[in-house]
N, C-alpha and C positions, 0 to 999 in steps of 0.2 A: 329877766333875771340873766346874769349871763351866763354862758355857759363854760364847764369848766375842761381844757383837753390835758389829760397827763402824757407826756412824753417822757416814756420811764428808761429809755437808753441813747447812745448817739453810737451803736454799734456800725452806721453803715457811715459812718466817717462824712465829710464834705463832698457833697454830691456837685455833678454839673450840671449849671445851668440847661442846658439841653438834656434835663430828665424834670425839669420843674414841670411837667407837667402830667406826669407819671405817680401823679398820687394813687394809682392801683395798686404800684408794687410796695411788699410786706417792707423795703428798705425804704421808702421816701418814709416810713413812721416813724423810722429811727435814724434818720441820716440830718443833718443840718447844712446853710448854705455858705457860712464858714465857719473854718475853723482853723485861726492863726495863731500858730504859737500854742496852739492846743494840740494833745495825742490825745487818740483816746484809751481808756482803760480795756483788755480784754474782759473786765466786768461788765464793764456797757456807758460808764461816766468820761465826761471831757475834763483831762488835767491840764494846767498853764507845766509848759514843759519844765521841764530845770536850768539855771545857766552854766555858766562853764568857766573852769580854773584855767589861766593862764600858766602852761606846763615851762613853757621856752619859747625866743623869738627864733625862728629857725636860721641858719646861715646862708640860705637859699635866698637869691636876693626876690623881691617879693612883686617888682613888676614886672617879670618874666613867667616863665612855665612855673607848677606847684610842684612841691616834694609832694610823694605819697609815704603814706603810715600804712602796714601791713603790723597783724599781729602775730607773736612768736608765743608759744605755750607750751612747755613742755610737760605740764599738767597743770590741774585745776590750781594748785598755791603759786607754779612758779611762770609767769608770765610776765611781758615784753610788749611794747611799741615799738615799732623799728619804723625812722624815719629816712628811707630814699630820697635823698638830695640830687645834687651836682656834683659827684661823682662821690659820695659817702653815703656813709650810711652810721648813725646816732641814735641813742638807744635810754628807753625811758622806763621806769617800774613805777608804779602807785601814783600815777598821776606829778612826777616830778624826772627831770635828768638823770641819767647817772653820769657821775664825776667820776672823775681821775686825776688825783692832782689838782683838785679845786675846781677843776674844771671838766667841760662835758666832755664824755668818752668818746671816741669814732673811730670808724675804721674803714681804709677806701676803699670804692665802689668802682667798676666798672660802666655804670650803665648810663645813659644819658637822660635830662628829664624828657627829652620829648619822646623816650621808647620805654619808660616807664607803667603808661597804662596799659600795655602790652607782657607787663612782668607778672609771670602765673608760678607758684609753689604750692608747694605739698610738703607737709610737717611729718617727721617719724623720730619721736625723744628730742634730744640736741640736735637735729639736721632737718635745717629745712633744704628743701632742690628749689632751687631758682630755674626758669625756660623763660627762654626768649630766642625765637627764629631769628634774633641778628648778634645773640651771643652763644657762647660757647655755654653749655650747663654748668650751673656752680654750685657746691655747696657751703649754707650757714651756719656755723659749727661754735655751738655757745659751749666752752669748760666753765668761766666764772661770768661776775656781771663785768667785768673790766678787760675777760679776754676772750675774744670772738675771733674766728677766722674764716675767711672766705676762698675756697679751694676751685680751681674746674675739676669738673669728675672725666677722669679716664675712660671710662667706660671699658676697664678690664678688671679681670678677678682680684680682689685684694689679697688673697693669698698665692704665692710666688710663688714660679715652679719648683723643682732640681734642675742641676745642672751636671754636666761633669759625666754624662752615664758609661759603661761601659761592661761589655759581655763578650766573658771568659769561655770557651770552650771546654768541658772537663768529659774524656769518653777513653772508653779501653783500647786495647789493639786489634781486639776483632776486625775483620774485614767488614767494608761497604756492606749495606742490604744488597740482596738482590736487585740487580737493575741500573742501579748508584752506580757512577763512574768518576764520580769526582765531588767539592764538598756541599753541603746545605748551608744555605743561609737561613739564618735567623735576626729579624729587626723588631726593635720594642720603642716601645713609647712609657715614659714616668710623669704622675701625676702625683699633687701631694695635694693634701684634703684635710679642710682646717677642724677645727673642734665645732663651728658653727655650722660644718657640713658642707661649705664650700670647695668646688675641685679648682684648681688651679689648670692654664694652659699647660698642655704637654710639652717636655722637655724635647730637645733635637734627639730625632730616631737617632740609633746609634744598633749595629748592628754586626755579627759576628759570622766567620763560615767554620763550619764542624766537618772532618773527615767523615764522621759517621753522622748519622739521622739521628739525633735523640728519639725518636718516635719508636725505633726497632732495634734498641738495646735494651731492653729489658730491667731500666733503670740506669745501666753500668754507664750512660751518657749523659750527661746534660749539660747546662749552661749558665755561669756562675755571674748577674747582674749586679753592679755596683754603681752608685752616685753619689751626688755631694748633696746637701741639705739643701734648703734655700736657707737668705739670710733671716733673721729678727725670729718671731716666735715658732717654737717646733709643731709641724702640721700631727695632724694624731695618726693618720697615713700613708700609705703612698697606696696607687691604683699601679699595675703595670699590665703594657697593654703590649700585643704580639700580631705582627700580620702570620701569615698562612706560611709555613717555611717554604723556601723552593730551593730542592734539589738539584742537584747537577752545575752546580755553578753559575746558576741563570741569575740575573740582578736583580734585586728584589722588588715586585714591583710598586708601582705608588697608591695601595690600593689603602686597607682599611687595617685599622688595628683594634682585635676583640681583645676584651680583659681577659684577663690569664689566671689573677691573681688579686694579693695585696699582701703588704708588708710593715710592721712597723721601726723596722730602722730602714737604714741605706743599703740593704744588701737584701737580694732574691735569687734563688736557685729555682732554675727552670729544668721540671723532671717533665718534658711531655704535656703543660698544661696545655688542656684542647680551647684554643681562643674560643669567648664569648661574643659574635659579630652582632647581637642586639642591645650588646654594652661597650661603646665605644669612647674613645678617648673626645673630650669637647675641641671646637674647632675654633679658634681666635676668632671673633666677629663685633665690630664696632659700627654698626647702622650712622653713626652721629658723624663720621669720620667728611671731611671735606667741606665744611660747612651746613651740613644736612642739621640745624641744630634743630631741635623740637621746641613745640610752642605751650606745650600742654603735659600736665605730669600729674599721676593719682598715686594711689596704691590699693590691689586688691588680689586674693586669693594667695598673698603670702610674694607676690610679683609686683615691684615697682612700674607703671605702665608711663609711653612717652607717646604723643601723636603732634599731627599740627607742623609738620615743619613745611616750610617755603618750597622744595623740591617737590616733596611728598602729602602734601597734604589731606588728602584722606586715608593716609597710612598710619597704624598705630603697631607699636612694640611693646614687649614684654619681656622683664627681665626674667633670667632663672631664678626657680621659687627661692626665697630666703637671703638671694645675693642679689640688690637692690644696684646695686653698680656691674652686673655681670650679663651681659649678653649673647653670652658663646651659646652654639649648638652644635649639639653632635653630630659625624659622618650619618650613625643611624639614628632618626629623629629619636628622643627620649619624651616621658611626660612631662618631665620636669627642666626642660630645654628654655629658652628665650623661644618668643614667638615674635612673629611679624605678619604683616594680615592687613589685607585695604577694604576699604567698605567698597561693595559694589553697587555704585547709583546711579540715575540716568544722570546725573549731573556731578561735575567736579566741586564738591560743598568743601571746605576746608571746615578740620575736627577743631573747636573751639574749646570745647570743656569734655571731660569725662568725670562721672560721679559715682563713686563704687556706691552701691544699693544691695539688698537681701538677694533681687532674682541676677542680677550682672551686674553690669557697668552703662549707664545711661551715659550715651554719649552724643553730645550738643552741638551741631556743625551750622553753616550758617545757613543750611536748607534744610534742615529738619533733623528727628532726634532717632534714635535708633540703640538698639539693647544688644549688647555686648555679651552670651553668654555660653556655657558648657554644651548648650544643646540640649541635652536628652534631658529630662524632668528626673531626679531620685528621690528620697522618701520624703514627705512632709508636700511633695509640689516644690522642691528647690533645685535649680538645675544642678546639675554635675558640674565639678573642677571644669578652668578653662584649661584647655592645652593647647600643644600644635595640631593636634589630630583631631580635636574633638572642641569645634567654635563655633560658633554662632551668631550672626548680627543682621538681627530683625529692623526693620522700620516701624518707628512707633507714631512719629506724630511729622507734618511736613509743616511747622511753625519754625522755620533758622533763627536761631541765638545770635546775638553779640559778643562780644568780649567779655562782658561785665562777670564775672564767675558766680554761676547759681548759688542759691544758698535752698539747704536742706532743712525744713522743719518737719520733726517727725518723720513719715514714712513718704512727704509729699518732695519736691523737687518745684521752687519756684524760679524763673527765667525769666531773662529782660530780652525780647526776639529784635531780630536782625538789626531792624532800624533804632532800636533803641529807645522806642515809647510806648512800649507796651510787653507789661510784664503778665506772666504767663503760667500757672501752674500745671505738673504732672504728677500724677498719681495711679497706682498700678491698680488696674480695674478687675476684679479677680474673673466674672462673668466672663467676659471677650479676652481677656490676658494678653492686655497688655496698655501700654501708659497712654493715659489719656487726660488734658485738661482744658480749663477753660481761661478767657480774659480778667485777670483779676484788675485792671483800669477802667473797665466799660461805665461804671458809676460813674467816677470821677476823671473822665478822659479832660477835663480843662488844663487840669494837670498836668498834662503832657503833650499838650498839642505845640506842636513843632519845635517842640523839646525833647533831648535827652536826657538819658540819665548815666549817672559816666562812674558811681561809685557808689556801693551799698555795704551795708552791716546789719549783721543779727544780731541784738540785746535780747537774747533768751528771759533771764532774771533780772529783774521781776516783773517786769511787765510783757513779754513776747513782742517789742517793738524791729522795725527795719526799719534803718534810717537812712535815704538815698538823695545823694545829692544828683540836681539837674547841672545841664552845661552851662546856665546861666547863674550858678551860684545858690539856687533859691536848695534850703533841704528838706523833703518830703520825709513822712515819715507813716508806716504802712504797721497798722497792729492787725495782726492776724492769727488766730485761735479757730481754724477748723472746725472744730468738734461744738463749739460755742454759736459758731453760723458768725463770727466777725469778721468783716474784711472792712478796712475803714482807715483812708486817707486824708493825710494831713499836710498843713504848710507850713512853715518855718521861714523865719532869716532874723536877719542879726546887722548891725551895724557893719558889716563885712559882705564877703563872699563866702560860701562852704567849699571847698576843693577836695578835700580828702576826707576816708570817715575808716575806723576801724574800729571792733570792740574783743574787749581780754575780759577772761574773770579775773577779778579783784574780790578776795574775800566773799561775801554773799553775792552779788553783786555782776552782772556783765558790765563793764565800765566801758562809755562810748570815746573816744576820741575822735577829734577833728582837727583838720588843716584848715585855718581862717585864714584868707586876703584881707586884711585891713589897713585903712589909712592911718598910722600912729606917726607922730613928731614930725609932721610934712613929707614922710614918703610909703610907699608902699610896703608892707609887710607881709611873711606869714610867722603866724602864731601857732604852736600846737597849744590843743587845752583838750582839755577833760572836763564831760560833761558832769557835774554832780548829781549825787545819787539824793533820788528824794525819798527814800528809806531813812533818808537822818532825821526829817522830821518825824516820823513816825512817834509815837508813846503805847502804853501798854496798860489798857484800860484794867488789865485784870487786877494789876499791881499799883494802880492809882498813877503811873505816869503820863504827864501830857503829852500832847503833841508840843515838839519844841517849834516856834517859832523862830527862834535866833539861829537856830541852823538852819533856814529856809534860803537855798542858795538860787535867786532868782535874778541873776544880774550875769551878762557875758565877758569875758577875760576879765577874770575878777581875781581878787585877791581878798585874804582874810587875814584877820590880826591873829599874830600865832594862838594856838591854847597849848600849852605845856600840860602834860600829865604827870605830874610826881610818881615815882616806883615807889609806891609804898601803898597797901589798903587802908582805907577810911572808914573809921567808926564816927557813928554821931551818939552823944550823951545821951539819953532820955530825959525830956522836961522843957515841956509846952512848946510842940514844933508849931510853931505862927507863926508869922507875919513881925518880925518885930520883936521875937523871942529873943535871948542870948545863950546859946548851947556852946559846949566842948565840942572839938572835931580834934578826933587823937589819932593816928597814926603808927603804924608798926616797923618804921623807919625815922631816922633824921631829913624830913625835907621839908620844917619849917624856918624861918629865921627873923630877926627885926624888921627886914624889907617887905616883907609881906603883909605888913599890915596896910590894911585900906585893899588889897587884892580880893578877887571873889573867886568864892569855891565851889563851882557847878556837879552835881551829882546827882542822877534820874532825875534830871528836869525840875531841881528845886538850887536855890540860890543864894550864899550867905554872904555879908561883907567880915573881911576878917579885921577885928577891932583891938585886939592883943594878942602875944606872941607869951608863951610858958618857957616849956622848952621844948627842944629841937624836935619834939615829937605831939607837942598841942598847941592848938591855939582858940581862941574866945574869936566867936563872931557871929553876927547878927542876922536872922533870917529874912529875907527880902520874899523869898515865893519859897513857904514850904516844901520840907523832901517826905515824898512817897514814905508811906511807912507799910509794918506784915501786913497781911490779910487778915479778919478774924482775931488782931489781937488788942486786948483793949490794955495795956499799957502803950499803945502807938509806939512801937518802936519801930526806929526808923531801917529803912531794908540796908544794908550790907555791901559795899564799895569797893571791888576790887581793885588794883592799881591798873592802869591805863582806862580807867570811865570812867575819872574825873579829873576836872581842869582847877588850876588855880592860875589866873589872871590879873595884870594890875592896868587897873583903868589909863585908858590916855586920852587926851585931847588931840593929836596929832598921830596921823596915818601918813607913812611913808611906803617908800618901796613901791611909788606909781609912776616910775619916768617915763617909763614903758605908754603910761595912757596921759605925759602932759598933753596942755590943752583939750583933753577930752570932758565934755560934760559927765558925770557919773553918779549912779544913783548909790545910795547912802542904807543899811540896814542897822542900828547903830542898838546892841542891846535888845532886840524885836522889835524898838522902834523907828518909823520911818523917817528919816531927816530928808532938810531939802537937801537938792541933787546943786551939787558944786562942778567946777571946774578944776581938772588938777595943774596946778604950778609949782614947781621946783620939786616933781615925783612927790608930793602929797600933799593931803586936804586936813582942813581944820575942823572937827566938831565942836556942834553948839555946845553940848555937855559932854564929857567926861565918860567913856564907855567900855569896857572890856570884851563884850563881843562885837566884832566889824566888820561886816561882809561890803565891798566895794568892789562895783565895773561899770561896764555899760550898759545902760537900759534896755528894755524892748517893751513893746506891749502885747499883750494876748488879747484875742477878739474871737466872740463864739456869737453867730447870727443864728434867728431860726431860720426853720423853712417856708413858704409861705402854707399857711393855714386850710385845710380844706378836712370835712369829716368825709367826703367821698361816696356820703350816702345816702339814698334812692327817697323814695317817696316825693308826697308832694312835694316838699321844700327844696327837694333835688339837691345840689352839690351847691357850695357858698362862694365856690373859687367868682373872683369879678366882682363879686357883691360887695359895697359899703359893708369896712368892720373895724371895730376897736376894740384892743386891748386894753382892760382897766388895770391889771394888778394882773402881775405872775408871782405865782409863792415857787421859788427856788430852794431846791432840796441838794443841799451842799454835804463834803469833809473837809475837814481842815482847809478850812476858806478863810481867807481875809484879803479887805480891801477891793470888793469889787465893784465895780458901776453899773449902771441899768439904765434904758432909755429905748422908745421906741427908733429912734436914730442914733447914729455915732453922735449926732452934734448936740443931744439932748440926752445922752447920758450924764449920771450925778450919782454919787456915789453912796451907797446902800449906811444909812446913819450907825446902824449897829455893827458896821463890820471897817468905818473908817477907820484910815490908819494914824491918828491924831496921837501924840502920846499924853497918857495920865499918870495921875502919882500912882504907887505903887505895884507900875510894870507895865511891861508889856500890854497889850490886847493880847487876848489869845486865841488860837485859831480856833473856828466854831465849825460845828456837826450840827445838821439839823436842818429844819426849815426856816425860811423868810419869805413873807409877802412883803413884794414890791409893787409899791404905786406907779405906774409910770403915765406919760402927758396922754392925757386920753384925746388922741385926734385918729377920724375916719380914717382909713386909707383902703385901698383892695387886697393890700399882699396878709395884713395880720402879723407881722415879723416883730420882733427885737432886738434888741445886742446886747451881752454882757461883756465887759473889758475889765480888764486890771493891767495899768501905767506902772504901779510899784512893785517893788523887789520885793513880791510877798506870793502865797501859793494858791490857787486855787482851783478844785474841784468842784466840777457840776454832775449832780447824778440822775439828775432830772429837773423837770419845768412843768410847772402846772398852770397854762394863760387863762385868764378868766374872758372871754371872748363874747363881745357884743356885736350881732349882726343887726345892719338897718335895713 
């Protein structure tokens, strides 16, 4: 009798052929031989990837270097994708290009295409700081969707200093103090302090000579100070600094100015203020002058940090606390001063990245990892604040890092090693007080051999996926959830080459955008594309809402028939909510007209075709797919539907707007049914049957192959490796699945009868959740493997497989 072996997970992803003899590994039991255009869900199943929607055609010529896309996130609700092209930046929001006057909005950019891979950035609210060793540091400022600026950062305090300082001595007619033979000199500097706490650079020093020393006159002698306020917003107050007094007519030395007081006006009376030389005036400093441009930046401890310039590759700098473009220091070092330091290592290895973590700044160089911290450990084991006098840099690991920005997942740092083909993690180890890590690619090393990763991005919600692009245009996916021991690499391809990727928060998901190089209309073109959300097909079992096959977006560079959402709440009258019944649909606003007869209303997974127009707030429609009803309701009242949660669309036979795909063969999903593929001509296709929900785009194939089966058991029978075996049948456990083919080989794969994609009367085949036993071609071989593939534009999720194995 055949033995049944239940593979319950694919949490190890696609394993390398170099591991095929390691049946002793726990990961072998949850791996696969091929996962092409499948990704691993962090709960263990393998799902076909979603397709992409074409957001725009890039203005960058498609035969040369690609543009690069970067995320911009003011908050989780205000996010953008920035396309850095050849001398421009274009902007995208919610899957579409931002328009101004009917054309895409863009601003000029100084960056050449060849330099974009080294462009690094960090964001604070509406400001994105951009650094590159070959360019002056700039900040991208957002004021509205169509108002952005890109100025050079000047690295001087934002608060301007006062000017025009004068000092006027006032004293009695008493004789000079004993020992004084001539006048006494007093020199001053004034700074302005903004409401934010930022202090300006000092004004030009000014001095006066008094015939009497003010310190000897018991308050009868003093110096009146006045100055001119800076332009713009008035500062909160002014700081007054003075040098030591110089008696007997000597010239003032070039010494230190110490704080003697503060004033909220543009005047001050110095009545023998004693200078505090532990608090001195700021010293103007710009470490990035003369082309010493930084190549790395981040934020930590209320400072902005910079590093990795061409001239000083191991040096790092920080701004003053709370003033991110202020690099000034004091003549006597203050805790809030800007910082300059250099990592003391045995080799000169350029700093590539700085990652702020709880314990300090994890600094990754081309030769290793360092932790920059305040040194001494404070309460709760957390290092103290980093200051000019309290700074420590300790080596953590000796694996160099590439220029690809690291990804932080919870408390782990994932980075690509210096050669670009190994991904490692760094995690803080409490027991040894150091960051340590492991190779994340060792079990799937065939996906990285002789290749490098050029870009990647993390889409945390909803599936914890890292999308990584190889230098050959192949897309890799890394499912990473450390607490569930999920480390799974898979590979993905399209009718084109992936060139750039970024993710931004949009609604309840982290949307993934790509730049894809495609050959369209006889020329190479760069397309900006957004990956569809798999959550669009999700139903709600508690409310009886089924998974929605019509929303399945499983084509690339695609287009969908618009689904207008009337601005009104929808209510369905009770009375036989079954297929074929006529019901009254009413709204709280006038949204219907006679032209809507024949249109399809969709709400909560139900469908109805409008047959009669009554007032502008009511129509009669025939139910084609029943609408969900309230739970535990004996009258079967349908669910209420708010404005924006239902659609009304007229069926069409011609789908236009496809001129960018002229000459391409496209897959078609119409009203949830798979139509025969067509070639786009004249920017359109013609459907065999009119449909009101249509998704059209480039097809792709998803393939899954199991590993060679081996029970790994000892005993008299020993291992079954190398023995002839056959799989008579396999039970596949699936979720929201259709269109699956299965077979012992790719050539012998046949569609699963119950999940085929033929149109049938009454609506589309639903997505299936459950088990299905599939009969395979009963041929003996030594591997005992089988394939599952999906070629139709429909989704599949394989939760587990149970092959029925016979050993010869």
